[in-house]
py3Dmol code that shows the C-alpha trace and the ligand (Angstrom):
import py3Dmol

protein = """\
ATOM      1  CA  MET A   1      -7.148 -22.934 -10.520  1.00  0.00           C
ATOM      2  CA  ASN A   2      -8.407 -20.855  -7.556  1.00  0.00           C
ATOM      3  CA  ASN A   3      -5.820 -19.138  -5.357  1.00  0.00           C
ATOM      4  CA  ILE A   4      -6.369 -20.248  -1.732  1.00  0.00           C
ATOM      5  CA  LYS A   5      -4.962 -17.028  -0.520  1.00  0.00           C
ATOM      6  CA  ASP A   6      -7.852 -15.135  -2.091  1.00  0.00           C
ATOM      7  CA  TYR A   7     -10.109 -16.254   0.787  1.00  0.00           C
ATOM      8  CA  ASN A   8     -10.575 -14.624   3.941  1.00  0.00           C
ATOM      9  CA  LEU A   9     -11.202 -17.068   6.935  1.00  0.00           C
ATOM     10  CA  GLU A  10     -15.015 -17.033   6.587  1.00  0.00           C
ATOM     11  CA  GLU A  11     -14.812 -17.538   2.840  1.00  0.00           C
ATOM     12  CA  LEU A  12     -12.369 -20.376   3.210  1.00  0.00           C
ATOM     13  CA  LYS A  13     -14.741 -22.009   5.683  1.00  0.00           C
ATOM     14  CA  GLN A  14     -17.479 -21.799   3.055  1.00  0.00           C
ATOM     15  CA  GLU A  15     -15.108 -23.258   0.529  1.00  0.00           C
ATOM     16  CA  LEU A  16     -14.347 -26.267   2.590  1.00  0.00           C
ATOM     17  CA  ILE A  17     -17.934 -26.915   3.338  1.00  0.00           C
ATOM     18  CA  SER A  18     -18.482 -26.743  -0.545  1.00  0.00           C
ATOM     19  CA  ILE A  19     -15.964 -29.515  -1.127  1.00  0.00           C
ATOM     20  CA  GLY A  20     -17.404 -31.747   1.772  1.00  0.00           C
ATOM     21  CA  GLU A  21     -14.990 -30.869   4.407  1.00  0.00           C
ATOM     22  CA  LYS A  22     -15.422 -29.522   8.020  1.00  0.00           C
ATOM     23  CA  PRO A  23     -15.187 -25.691   8.452  1.00  0.00           C
ATOM     24  CA  PHE A  24     -12.598 -25.954  11.287  1.00  0.00           C
ATOM     25  CA  ARG A  25     -10.070 -27.091   8.695  1.00  0.00           C
ATOM     26  CA  ALA A  26      -9.938 -23.491   7.561  1.00  0.00           C
ATOM     27  CA  GLU A  27      -8.161 -22.386  10.698  1.00  0.00           C
ATOM     28  CA  GLN A  28      -5.544 -25.130  10.450  1.00  0.00           C
ATOM     29  CA  ILE A  29      -5.041 -24.156   6.897  1.00  0.00           C
ATOM     30  CA  PHE A  30      -4.892 -20.471   7.819  1.00  0.00           C
ATOM     31  CA  LYS A  31      -2.281 -21.270  10.332  1.00  0.00           C
ATOM     32  CA  TRP A  32      -0.080 -23.183   7.878  1.00  0.00           C
ATOM     33  CA  ILE A  33      -0.278 -20.477   5.055  1.00  0.00           C
ATOM     34  CA  TYR A  34      -0.100 -17.334   7.117  1.00  0.00           C
ATOM     35  CA  GLN A  35       1.919 -18.437  10.387  1.00  0.00           C
ATOM     36  CA  ASP A  36       4.180 -21.041   9.065  1.00  0.00           C
ATOM     37  CA  ASN A  37       4.298 -19.621   5.410  1.00  0.00           C
ATOM     38  CA  VAL A  38       4.545 -23.168   3.811  1.00  0.00           C
ATOM     39  CA  THR A  39       4.845 -23.464   0.103  1.00  0.00           C
ATOM     40  CA  SER A  40       3.139 -26.756  -0.575  1.00  0.00           C
ATOM     41  CA  PHE A  41      -0.001 -28.451   0.668  1.00  0.00           C
ATOM     42  CA  ASP A  42       2.218 -31.584   1.397  1.00  0.00           C
ATOM     43  CA  GLU A  43       3.658 -29.665   4.490  1.00  0.00           C
ATOM     44  CA  MET A  44       0.130 -29.277   6.098  1.00  0.00           C
ATOM     45  CA  THR A  45       0.854 -32.462   8.156  1.00  0.00           C
ATOM     46  CA  ASN A  46      -2.053 -32.280  10.569  1.00  0.00           C
ATOM     47  CA  LEU A  47      -4.608 -32.620   7.366  1.00  0.00           C
ATOM     48  CA  SER A  48      -5.291 -36.041   6.151  1.00  0.00           C
ATOM     49  CA  LEU A  49      -3.464 -37.050   2.769  1.00  0.00           C
ATOM     50  CA  GLU A  50      -6.951 -37.259   1.264  1.00  0.00           C
ATOM     51  CA  LEU A  51      -7.672 -33.536   2.202  1.00  0.00           C
ATOM     52  CA  ARG A  52      -4.221 -32.435   1.067  1.00  0.00           C
ATOM     53  CA  GLU A  53      -4.808 -34.119  -2.257  1.00  0.00           C
ATOM     54  CA  LYS A  54      -8.213 -32.415  -2.736  1.00  0.00           C
ATOM     55  CA  LEU A  55      -6.547 -29.088  -1.905  1.00  0.00           C
ATOM     56  CA  LYS A  56      -3.965 -29.772  -4.635  1.00  0.00           C
ATOM     57  CA  GLN A  57      -6.520 -30.492  -7.063  1.00  0.00           C
ATOM     58  CA  ASN A  58      -8.613 -27.612  -6.434  1.00  0.00           C
ATOM     59  CA  TYR A  59      -6.352 -24.623  -5.291  1.00  0.00           C
ATOM     60  CA  SER A  60      -3.009 -23.120  -5.968  1.00  0.00           C
ATOM     61  CA  LEU A  61      -0.824 -21.753  -3.140  1.00  0.00           C
ATOM     62  CA  CYS A  62       0.266 -18.809  -5.663  1.00  0.00           C
ATOM     63  CA  ILE A  63       4.108 -18.689  -4.761  1.00  0.00           C
ATOM     64  CA  PHE A  64       5.788 -15.815  -6.360  1.00  0.00           C
ATOM     65  CA  ASN A  65       9.355 -16.108  -8.016  1.00  0.00           C
ATOM     66  CA  ILE A  66      11.711 -13.364  -7.271  1.00  0.00           C
ATOM     67  CA  LEU A  67      12.836 -11.698 -10.660  1.00  0.00           C
ATOM     68  CA  ARG A  68      15.086  -9.249  -9.256  1.00  0.00           C
ATOM     69  CA  LYS A  69      16.155  -7.875  -5.802  1.00  0.00           C
ATOM     70  CA  GLN A  70      17.914  -4.610  -5.323  1.00  0.00           C
ATOM     71  CA  GLU A  71      19.427  -3.718  -1.912  1.00  0.00           C
ATOM     72  CA  SER A  72      20.169  -0.179  -0.903  1.00  0.00           C
ATOM     73  CA  SER A  73      22.948   1.005   1.346  1.00  0.00           C
ATOM     74  CA  ASP A  74      20.397   1.796   4.111  1.00  0.00           C
ATOM     75  CA  GLY A  75      18.970  -1.772   4.028  1.00  0.00           C
ATOM     76  CA  THR A  76      15.932  -1.134   1.943  1.00  0.00           C
ATOM     77  CA  ILE A  77      15.171  -3.857  -0.369  1.00  0.00           C
ATOM     78  CA  LYS A  78      13.207  -3.556  -3.540  1.00  0.00           C
ATOM     79  CA  TYR A  79      11.753  -6.773  -5.089  1.00  0.00           C
ATOM     80  CA  LEU A  80      10.460  -7.487  -8.505  1.00  0.00           C
ATOM     81  CA  PHE A  81       8.106 -10.472  -8.566  1.00  0.00           C
ATOM     82  CA  ASP A  82       6.768 -12.663 -11.311  1.00  0.00           C
ATOM     83  CA  VAL A  83       3.131 -12.968 -10.479  1.00  0.00           C
ATOM     84  CA  LEU A  84       2.941 -16.193 -12.609  1.00  0.00           C
ATOM     85  CA  ASP A  85       1.112 -14.701 -15.662  1.00  0.00           C
ATOM     86  CA  GLY A  86       3.808 -13.062 -17.359  1.00  0.00           C
ATOM     87  CA  ASN A  87       3.272  -9.756 -15.301  1.00  0.00           C
ATOM     88  CA  ALA A  88       5.788  -8.321 -12.758  1.00  0.00           C
ATOM     89  CA  ILE A  89       5.010  -6.282  -9.738  1.00  0.00           C
ATOM     90  CA  GLU A  90       7.307  -4.605  -7.172  1.00  0.00           C
ATOM     91  CA  THR A  91       7.302  -4.579  -3.395  1.00  0.00           C
ATOM     92  CA  VAL A  92       9.800  -2.686  -1.071  1.00  0.00           C
ATOM     93  CA  LEU A  93      10.901  -3.745   2.372  1.00  0.00           C
ATOM     94  CA  MET A  94      12.003  -1.101   4.601  1.00  0.00           C
ATOM     95  CA  LYS A  95      13.880  -1.424   7.970  1.00  0.00           C
ATOM     96  CA  TYR A  96      13.056   0.961  10.705  1.00  0.00           C
ATOM     97  CA  HIS A  97      14.078   1.018  14.362  1.00  0.00           C
ATOM     98  CA  HIS A  98      10.536  -0.347  15.337  1.00  0.00           C
ATOM     99  CA  GLY A  99      10.551  -3.261  12.850  1.00  0.00           C
ATOM    100  CA  TYR A 100      10.065  -4.099   9.157  1.00  0.00           C
ATOM    101  CA  SER A 101       7.675  -2.294   7.051  1.00  0.00           C
ATOM    102  CA  LEU A 102       6.468  -3.521   3.658  1.00  0.00           C
ATOM    103  CA  CYS A 103       5.163  -1.274   0.807  1.00  0.00           C
ATOM    104  CA  VAL A 104       2.861  -3.452  -1.287  1.00  0.00           C
ATOM    105  CA  SER A 105       1.591  -2.928  -4.948  1.00  0.00           C
ATOM    106  CA  THR A 106      -2.109  -3.280  -5.615  1.00  0.00           C
ATOM    107  CA  GLN A 107      -2.317  -3.257  -9.293  1.00  0.00           C
ATOM    108  CA  ILE A 108      -0.249  -3.879 -12.279  1.00  0.00           C
ATOM    109  CA  GLY A 109       0.210  -0.536 -13.490  1.00  0.00           C
ATOM    110  CA  CYS A 110      -1.965   2.502 -12.623  1.00  0.00           C
ATOM    111  CA  LYS A 111      -4.686   4.440 -14.214  1.00  0.00           C
ATOM    112  CA  MET A 112      -4.264   7.633 -12.160  1.00  0.00           C
ATOM    113  CA  GLY A 113      -1.564   9.332 -14.112  1.00  0.00           C
ATOM    114  CA  CYS A 114       0.071  11.404 -11.430  1.00  0.00           C
ATOM    115  CA  LYS A 115       2.650  13.463 -12.995  1.00  0.00           C
ATOM    116  CA  PHE A 116       5.500  12.874 -10.385  1.00  0.00           C
ATOM    117  CA  CYS A 117       5.083   8.942 -10.394  1.00  0.00           C
ATOM    118  CA  ALA A 118       7.210   6.736 -12.296  1.00  0.00           C
ATOM    119  CA  SER A 119       4.294   4.280 -12.885  1.00  0.00           C
ATOM    120  CA  THR A 120       2.865   6.819 -15.101  1.00  0.00           C
ATOM    121  CA  GLY A 121       3.361   5.632 -18.721  1.00  0.00           C
ATOM    122  CA  ILE A 122       3.051   2.069 -17.566  1.00  0.00           C
ATOM    123  CA  ALA A 123      -0.237   0.696 -19.047  1.00  0.00           C
ATOM    124  CA  PHE A 124      -2.709  -0.659 -16.559  1.00  0.00           C
ATOM    125  CA  ALA A 125      -2.869  -4.458 -16.963  1.00  0.00           C
ATOM    126  CA  ARG A 126      -5.071  -5.627 -14.106  1.00  0.00           C
ATOM    127  CA  ASN A 127      -5.959  -5.514 -10.514  1.00  0.00           C
ATOM    128  CA  LEU A 128      -3.991  -7.651  -8.208  1.00  0.00           C
ATOM    129  CA  THR A 129      -6.233 -10.263  -6.332  1.00  0.00           C
ATOM    130  CA  SER A 130      -6.360  -9.967  -2.452  1.00  0.00           C
ATOM    131  CA  GLY A 131      -4.193 -13.338  -2.372  1.00  0.00           C
ATOM    132  CA  GLU A 132      -1.527 -11.933  -4.738  1.00  0.00           C
ATOM    133  CA  ILE A 133      -1.239  -8.770  -2.423  1.00  0.00           C
ATOM    134  CA  VAL A 134      -1.075 -11.093   0.720  1.00  0.00           C
ATOM    135  CA  GLU A 135       1.771 -13.161  -1.143  1.00  0.00           C
ATOM    136  CA  GLU A 136       3.806 -10.093  -1.576  1.00  0.00           C
ATOM    137  CA  LEU A 137       4.142 -10.073   2.117  1.00  0.00           C
ATOM    138  CA  LEU A 138       4.760 -13.857   2.459  1.00  0.00           C
ATOM    139  CA  ALA A 139       7.146 -13.893  -0.203  1.00  0.00           C
ATOM    140  CA  VAL A 140       9.410 -11.344   1.545  1.00  0.00           C
ATOM    141  CA  GLU A 141       9.017 -12.925   4.895  1.00  0.00           C
ATOM    142  CA  ARG A 142      10.174 -16.317   3.354  1.00  0.00           C
ATOM    143  CA  ASP A 143      13.041 -14.712   1.496  1.00  0.00           C
ATOM    144  CA  GLN A 144      14.423 -12.566   4.544  1.00  0.00           C
ATOM    145  CA  ASN A 145      13.189 -15.121   7.275  1.00  0.00           C
ATOM    146  CA  ILE A 146      11.539 -12.229   9.205  1.00  0.00           C
ATOM    147  CA  LYS A 147       8.173 -11.071  10.380  1.00  0.00           C
ATOM    148  CA  ILE A 148       6.871  -7.859   8.885  1.00  0.00           C
ATOM    149  CA  SER A 149       5.297  -5.532  11.465  1.00  0.00           C
ATOM    150  CA  ASN A 150       3.850  -2.798   9.268  1.00  0.00           C
ATOM    151  CA  VAL A 151       2.162  -2.704   5.887  1.00  0.00           C
ATOM    152  CA  VAL A 152       1.706   0.226   3.745  1.00  0.00           C
ATOM    153  CA  TYR A 153      -0.425   0.149   0.544  1.00  0.00           C
ATOM    154  CA  MET A 154       1.652   2.734  -1.346  1.00  0.00           C
ATOM    155  CA  GLY A 155       3.290   0.782  -4.137  1.00  0.00           C
ATOM    156  CA  ILE A 156       2.179   0.604  -7.685  1.00  0.00           C
ATOM    157  CA  GLY A 157      -1.585   1.062  -8.248  1.00  0.00           C
ATOM    158  CA  GLU A 158      -4.382   3.146  -6.586  1.00  0.00           C
ATOM    159  CA  PRO A 159      -5.519   0.914  -3.739  1.00  0.00           C
ATOM    160  CA  LEU A 160      -9.010   2.427  -3.607  1.00  0.00           C
ATOM    161  CA  ASP A 161      -9.438   1.538  -7.423  1.00  0.00           C
ATOM    162  CA  ASN A 162      -9.189  -2.026  -6.405  1.00  0.00           C
ATOM    163  CA  TYR A 163     -11.214  -1.713  -3.407  1.00  0.00           C
ATOM    164  CA  ASP A 164     -12.758  -5.229  -2.679  1.00  0.00           C
ATOM    165  CA  ASN A 165      -9.222  -6.949  -3.093  1.00  0.00           C
ATOM    166  CA  VAL A 166      -7.529  -4.417  -1.069  1.00  0.00           C
ATOM    167  CA  VAL A 167     -10.068  -4.608   1.800  1.00  0.00           C
ATOM    168  CA  ASN A 168     -10.178  -8.401   1.715  1.00  0.00           C
ATOM    169  CA  SER A 169      -6.308  -8.542   1.810  1.00  0.00           C
ATOM    170  CA  ILE A 170      -6.432  -6.235   5.023  1.00  0.00           C
ATOM    171  CA  ARG A 171      -8.957  -8.701   6.567  1.00  0.00           C
ATOM    172  CA  ILE A 172      -6.357 -11.542   5.999  1.00  0.00           C
ATOM    173  CA  ILE A 173      -3.348  -9.491   7.224  1.00  0.00           C
ATOM    174  CA  ASN A 174      -5.249  -8.220  10.214  1.00  0.00           C
ATOM    175  CA  ASN A 175      -6.904 -11.496  11.167  1.00  0.00           C
ATOM    176  CA  PRO A 176      -5.303 -12.864  14.392  1.00  0.00           C
ATOM    177  CA  LYS A 177      -5.506 -16.377  12.918  1.00  0.00           C
ATOM    178  CA  GLY A 178      -3.938 -15.016   9.756  1.00  0.00           C
ATOM    179  CA  ILE A 179      -0.890 -12.893   9.458  1.00  0.00           C
ATOM    180  CA  ASN A 180      -1.950 -11.030  12.600  1.00  0.00           C
ATOM    181  CA  ILE A 181      -0.678  -7.380  12.034  1.00  0.00           C
ATOM    182  CA  GLY A 182      -2.840  -4.877  14.090  1.00  0.00           C
ATOM    183  CA  ALA A 183      -4.990  -2.659  11.809  1.00  0.00           C
ATOM    184  CA  ARG A 184      -3.123   0.413  13.252  1.00  0.00           C
ATOM    185  CA  HIS A 185      -0.003  -0.951  11.757  1.00  0.00           C
ATOM    186  CA  ILE A 186      -1.644  -0.911   8.324  1.00  0.00           C
ATOM    187  CA  SER A 187      -1.797   2.081   6.207  1.00  0.00           C
ATOM    188  CA  VAL A 188      -3.818   2.577   3.096  1.00  0.00           C
ATOM    189  CA  SER A 189      -2.891   5.337   0.603  1.00  0.00           C
ATOM    190  CA  THR A 190      -5.074   6.932  -1.891  1.00  0.00           C
ATOM    191  CA  SER A 191      -4.873   9.628  -4.511  1.00  0.00           C
ATOM    192  CA  GLY A 192      -8.341  10.870  -3.561  1.00  0.00           C
ATOM    193  CA  LEU A 193     -11.031   8.554  -4.866  1.00  0.00           C
ATOM    194  CA  VAL A 194     -13.804  10.197  -2.729  1.00  0.00           C
ATOM    195  CA  PRO A 195     -16.601   7.724  -2.818  1.00  0.00           C
ATOM    196  CA  ASN A 196     -14.344   4.900  -1.768  1.00  0.00           C
ATOM    197  CA  ILE A 197     -12.945   6.939   1.160  1.00  0.00           C
ATOM    198  CA  TYR A 198     -16.639   7.091   2.423  1.00  0.00           C
ATOM    199  CA  ARG A 199     -16.920   3.204   1.831  1.00  0.00           C
ATOM    200  CA  LEU A 200     -13.724   2.595   3.714  1.00  0.00           C
ATOM    201  CA  ALA A 201     -14.973   4.565   6.731  1.00  0.00           C
ATOM    202  CA  GLU A 202     -17.975   2.109   7.020  1.00  0.00           C
ATOM    203  CA  GLU A 203     -15.699  -1.013   7.046  1.00  0.00           C
ATOM    204  CA  ASN A 204     -14.895  -1.023  10.738  1.00  0.00           C
ATOM    205  CA  ILE A 205     -11.212  -1.373  10.126  1.00  0.00           C
ATOM    206  CA  GLN A 206      -9.028   0.623  12.138  1.00  0.00           C
ATOM    207  CA  CYS A 207      -6.293   1.138   9.529  1.00  0.00           C
ATOM    208  CA  THR A 208      -4.602   4.461   8.949  1.00  0.00           C
ATOM    209  CA  LEU A 209      -5.811   6.363   5.916  1.00  0.00           C
ATOM    210  CA  SER A 210      -3.211   8.056   3.972  1.00  0.00           C
ATOM    211  CA  ILE A 211      -4.040  10.943   1.371  1.00  0.00           C
ATOM    212  CA  SER A 212      -1.817  11.898  -1.341  1.00  0.00           C
ATOM    213  CA  LEU A 213      -2.628  15.597  -1.278  1.00  0.00           C
ATOM    214  CA  HIS A 214       0.581  17.385  -2.786  1.00  0.00           C
ATOM    215  CA  ALA A 215      -1.029  20.709  -3.478  1.00  0.00           C
ATOM    216  CA  THR A 216      -3.603  22.979  -1.688  1.00  0.00           C
ATOM    217  CA  ASN A 217      -5.497  24.472  -4.663  1.00  0.00           C
ATOM    218  CA  ASN A 218      -7.322  22.843  -7.540  1.00  0.00           C
ATOM    219  CA  GLU A 219      -5.417  24.361 -10.279  1.00  0.00           C
ATOM    220  CA  LYS A 220      -1.925  23.184  -9.071  1.00  0.00           C
ATOM    221  CA  ARG A 221      -3.413  19.604  -7.694  1.00  0.00           C
ATOM    222  CA  SER A 222      -4.923  18.969 -10.997  1.00  0.00           C
ATOM    223  CA  SER A 223      -1.880  19.707 -12.969  1.00  0.00           C
ATOM    224  CA  MET A 224      -0.029  17.239 -10.729  1.00  0.00           C
ATOM    225  CA  MET A 225      -2.856  14.626 -10.253  1.00  0.00           C
ATOM    226  CA  PRO A 226      -5.542  14.250 -12.850  1.00  0.00           C
ATOM    227  CA  VAL A 227      -7.902  12.620 -10.334  1.00  0.00           C
ATOM    228  CA  ASN A 228      -8.409  15.996  -8.916  1.00  0.00           C
ATOM    229  CA  ASN A 229     -10.644  16.947 -11.947  1.00  0.00           C
ATOM    230  CA  ARG A 230     -12.948  14.259 -10.781  1.00  0.00           C
ATOM    231  CA  TYR A 231     -12.807  14.836  -7.092  1.00  0.00           C
ATOM    232  CA  PRO A 232     -11.592  18.401  -6.160  1.00  0.00           C
ATOM    233  CA  ILE A 233      -9.904  19.354  -3.005  1.00  0.00           C
ATOM    234  CA  GLU A 234     -13.111  20.580  -1.292  1.00  0.00           C
ATOM    235  CA  GLU A 235     -14.774  17.156  -1.778  1.00  0.00           C
ATOM    236  CA  LEU A 236     -11.740  15.156  -0.827  1.00  0.00           C
ATOM    237  CA  ILE A 237     -11.424  17.166   2.436  1.00  0.00           C
ATOM    238  CA  LYS A 238     -15.075  16.739   3.324  1.00  0.00           C
ATOM    239  CA  ALA A 239     -14.597  12.849   2.779  1.00  0.00           C
ATOM    240  CA  CYS A 240     -11.611  12.934   5.016  1.00  0.00           C
ATOM    241  CA  LYS A 241     -13.606  14.688   7.720  1.00  0.00           C
ATOM    242  CA  ASP A 242     -16.207  12.167   7.574  1.00  0.00           C
ATOM    243  CA  TYR A 243     -13.564   9.376   7.856  1.00  0.00           C
ATOM    244  CA  ILE A 244     -12.174  11.019  10.992  1.00  0.00           C
ATOM    245  CA  ALA A 245     -15.666  11.506  12.442  1.00  0.00           C
ATOM    246  CA  LYS A 246     -16.602   7.777  11.778  1.00  0.00           C
ATOM    247  CA  THR A 247     -13.220   6.137  12.598  1.00  0.00           C
ATOM    248  CA  ASN A 248     -11.841   8.504  15.206  1.00  0.00           C
ATOM    249  CA  ARG A 249      -8.543   7.748  13.315  1.00  0.00           C
ATOM    250  CA  ARG A 250      -6.070  10.461  12.565  1.00  0.00           C
ATOM    251  CA  ILE A 251      -5.373  10.946   8.720  1.00  0.00           C
ATOM    252  CA  SER A 252      -1.949  11.269   7.236  1.00  0.00           C
ATOM    253  CA  PHE A 253      -1.422  13.620   4.442  1.00  0.00           C
ATOM    254  CA  GLU A 254       1.416  12.931   2.064  1.00  0.00           C
ATOM    255  CA  TYR A 255       2.859  16.103   0.461  1.00  0.00           C
ATOM    256  CA  ALA A 256       5.594  15.466  -1.981  1.00  0.00           C
ATOM    257  CA  LEU A 257       7.761  18.728  -2.149  1.00  0.00           C
ATOM    258  CA  ALA A 258       8.790  19.616  -5.782  1.00  0.00           C
ATOM    259  CA  LYS A 259      11.264  22.503  -6.432  1.00  0.00           C
ATOM    260  CA  ASP A 260       9.564  25.886  -7.412  1.00  0.00           C
ATOM    261  CA  ASN A 261       6.193  24.066  -7.746  1.00  0.00           C
ATOM    262  CA  ASN A 262       4.607  23.357  -4.420  1.00  0.00           C
ATOM    263  CA  ASP A 263       7.323  24.123  -1.857  1.00  0.00           C
ATOM    264  CA  ASN A 264       7.077  27.940  -1.264  1.00  0.00           C
ATOM    265  CA  LEU A 265       5.640  29.874   1.808  1.00  0.00           C
ATOM    266  CA  GLU A 266       2.159  30.600  -0.071  1.00  0.00           C
ATOM    267  CA  ASP A 267       1.689  26.670  -0.316  1.00  0.00           C
ATOM    268  CA  ALA A 268       2.595  25.991   3.378  1.00  0.00           C
ATOM    269  CA  LYS A 269       0.054  28.805   4.270  1.00  0.00           C
ATOM    270  CA  GLY A 270      -2.492  27.209   2.000  1.00  0.00           C
ATOM    271  CA  LEU A 271      -1.957  23.952   3.764  1.00  0.00           C
ATOM    272  CA  VAL A 272      -2.468  25.346   7.214  1.00  0.00           C
ATOM    273  CA  LYS A 273      -5.735  26.943   6.202  1.00  0.00           C
ATOM    274  CA  LEU A 274      -6.947  23.608   4.629  1.00  0.00           C
ATOM    275  CA  LEU A 275      -5.923  21.269   7.425  1.00  0.00           C
ATOM    276  CA  LYS A 276      -6.410  23.473  10.582  1.00  0.00           C
ATOM    277  CA  GLY A 277      -8.402  21.667  13.252  1.00  0.00           C
ATOM    278  CA  MET A 278      -8.384  18.438  11.573  1.00  0.00           C
ATOM    279  CA  LEU A 279      -7.014  15.221  13.241  1.00  0.00           C
ATOM    280  CA  CYS A 280      -4.202  14.698  10.990  1.00  0.00           C
ATOM    281  CA  HIS A 281      -0.560  14.532  10.294  1.00  0.00           C
ATOM    282  CA  VAL A 282       1.520  15.862   7.298  1.00  0.00           C
ATOM    283  CA  ASN A 283       4.334  13.672   5.893  1.00  0.00           C
ATOM    284  CA  LEU A 284       6.504  15.789   3.919  1.00  0.00           C
ATOM    285  CA  ILE A 285       8.394  13.708   1.093  1.00  0.00           C
ATOM    286  CA  PRO A 286      11.478  14.958  -0.684  1.00  0.00           C
ATOM    287  CA  ILE A 287      10.211  13.955  -4.248  1.00  0.00           C
ATOM    288  CA  ASN A 288      12.395  11.268  -5.854  1.00  0.00           C
ATOM    289  CA  LYS A 289      13.467  12.597  -9.204  1.00  0.00           C
ATOM    290  CA  ILE A 290      12.406  10.223 -11.858  1.00  0.00           C
ATOM    291  CA  GLU A 291      13.779   9.787 -15.510  1.00  0.00           C
ATOM    292  CA  ASN A 292      12.074  12.314 -17.774  1.00  0.00           C
ATOM    293  CA  GLY A 293      10.192  13.481 -14.608  1.00  0.00           C
ATOM    294  CA  ALA A 294       8.494  16.846 -14.601  1.00  0.00           C
ATOM    295  CA  PHE A 295       9.670  17.792 -11.072  1.00  0.00           C
ATOM    296  CA  ASP A 296      12.871  18.201  -9.371  1.00  0.00           C
ATOM    297  CA  LYS A 297      13.524  17.771  -5.507  1.00  0.00           C
ATOM    298  CA  SER A 298      13.056  20.655  -3.270  1.00  0.00           C
ATOM    299  CA  SER A 299      16.242  22.008  -1.498  1.00  0.00           C
ATOM    300  CA  ASN A 300      16.760  20.670   1.933  1.00  0.00           C
ATOM    301  CA  GLU A 301      16.620  24.356   3.356  1.00  0.00           C
ATOM    302  CA  ASN A 302      13.187  24.775   1.736  1.00  0.00           C
ATOM    303  CA  ILE A 303      11.869  21.381   3.152  1.00  0.00           C
ATOM    304  CA  ILE A 304      12.935  22.369   6.595  1.00  0.00           C
ATOM    305  CA  LYS A 305      11.317  25.827   6.296  1.00  0.00           C
ATOM    306  CA  PHE A 306       8.088  24.305   5.159  1.00  0.00           C
ATOM    307  CA  ARG A 307       7.916  21.883   7.862  1.00  0.00           C
ATOM    308  CA  ASP A 308       8.753  24.460  10.584  1.00  0.00           C
ATOM    309  CA  TYR A 309       6.086  26.842   9.194  1.00  0.00           C
ATOM    310  CA  LEU A 310       3.568  24.017   9.496  1.00  0.00           C
ATOM    311  CA  ASN A 311       4.571  22.973  13.033  1.00  0.00           C
ATOM    312  CA  GLU A 312       4.603  26.715  14.184  1.00  0.00           C
ATOM    313  CA  HIS A 313       0.969  27.122  12.959  1.00  0.00           C
ATOM    314  CA  GLY A 314      -0.602  24.092  14.570  1.00  0.00           C
ATOM    315  CA  ILE A 315      -0.157  21.323  11.923  1.00  0.00           C
ATOM    316  CA  VAL A 316       1.965  18.416  12.851  1.00  0.00           C
ATOM    317  CA  ALA A 317       4.504  17.672  10.051  1.00  0.00           C
ATOM    318  CA  THR A 318       7.421  15.575   9.830  1.00  0.00           C
ATOM    319  CA  ILE A 319       9.833  14.868   6.924  1.00  0.00           C
ATOM    320  CA  ARG A 320       9.862  11.369   5.793  1.00  0.00           C
ATOM    321  CA  ARG A 321      13.314   9.804   5.792  1.00  0.00           C
ATOM    322  CA  GLU A 322      14.443   9.087   2.221  1.00  0.00           C
ATOM    323  CA  LEU A 323      14.949   5.202   2.221  1.00  0.00           C
ATOM    324  CA  GLY A 324      16.300   3.395  -0.905  1.00  0.00           C
ATOM    325  CA  SER A 325      16.997   6.611  -2.911  1.00  0.00           C
ATOM    326  CA  ASP A 326      20.046   4.968  -4.404  1.00  0.00           C
ATOM    327  CA  ILE A 327      17.942   1.977  -5.739  1.00  0.00           C
ATOM    328  CA  ASP A 328      15.109   3.831  -7.513  1.00  0.00           C
ATOM    329  CA  ALA A 329      12.551   3.562  -4.721  1.00  0.00           C
ATOM    330  CA  ALA A 330      10.047   5.849  -6.291  1.00  0.00           C
ATOM    331  CA  CYS A 331       7.099   3.622  -7.112  1.00  0.00           C
ATOM    332  CA  GLY A 332       7.369   2.096 -10.500  1.00  0.00           C
ATOM    333  CA  GLN A 333      10.981   2.652 -11.132  1.00  0.00           C
ATOM    334  CA  LEU A 334      12.310  -0.828 -10.856  1.00  0.00           C
ATOM    335  CA  ARG A 335       9.677  -2.351 -13.003  1.00  0.00           C
ATOM    336  CA  ARG A 336      10.095   0.233 -15.717  1.00  0.00           C
ATOM    337  CA  LYS A 337      13.743  -0.623 -15.878  1.00  0.00           C
ATOM    338  CA  ASN A 338      13.134  -4.309 -16.123  1.00  0.00           C
ATOM    339  CA  LEU A 339      10.571  -3.722 -19.185  1.00  0.00           C
TER     340      LEU A 339
END
"""
ligand_1 = """\
8
SF4
S 1.353 7.967 -7.404
Fe 0.095 6.030 -6.975
S -1.943 6.589 -7.675
Fe -0.551 8.066 -8.673
S 0.068 7.273 -10.629
Fe 1.628 6.468 -9.157
S 0.930 4.549 -8.278
Fe -0.952 5.604 -9.499
"""
view = py3Dmol.view(width=600, height=400)
view.addModel(protein, "pdb")
view.setStyle({"model": 0}, {"cartoon": {"style": "trace"}})
view.addModel(ligand_1, "xyz")
view.setStyle({"model": 1}, {"stick": {}})
view.zoomTo()
view.show()
């Protein structure tokens, strides 16, 4: 049965026409699903009984079950959801002073094999559909009785490797008649799938692009991220410049600092050289140590020195607050423990 959350508003209108209904019903259904967050078609009381029956026969509402929930002392909550086909995915809710931010997964497993990531070693099973990505958000809002204000596509999976579903989920989340989160509050992360960075620049969505950079030369980056063998740093930076030129949006570069690997002054100098003059921001991430992981966390002193060097040389850099470090918040860890 088709998941009704897989359709953006225009597609849902077409669906309704195909089952002999008026397209304006799509807006009513959108409101019930995304604003009232109902869990059954029976609750859509301004639709006729006949239409509700038709919807029940043709579509599912894809309501996830919570398999496990881990709450950190800082309020971060990590969910493990049963996605109704025997697979499980994780989603992390973070509380900030400006509201709630949700980190969503986009695939079951990941093909990219980044060496610092706990998802590495979990076989790729399949892409999540756009409706499943959106349901991550709705399931958390129902469980917590809150409204989420920011969405980051940074959970398990490479978002741009599931391009169409990710872009469609953004359209639903961003639609004022859907979940209505502004594009500037939506951030898509990529390990560097260059052709899809060019595609995203053409979508006319004002979301933030976040690049997992983590090293400034090809040898080091390839040793941490095999994707760099396909799309080396020069090509990646060229695509980023194109994204900035087309969207006028600032890019966020993620840089996870690993002890004695990419956290010395030479690396900081390399980063300044690479990013000088670009409309960008660097997010320094104290790496989360993972079980059997190849990397250790950099010292606080080194992290601060690294940040100060960037800031003194014209690159805006901040250190990301470590949220959920007591609940295995590096992506992939909760899922792996449950297997
Ligand atoms: S860091 Fe992201 S892209 Fe890399 S393996 Fe992990 S989930 Fe995949």
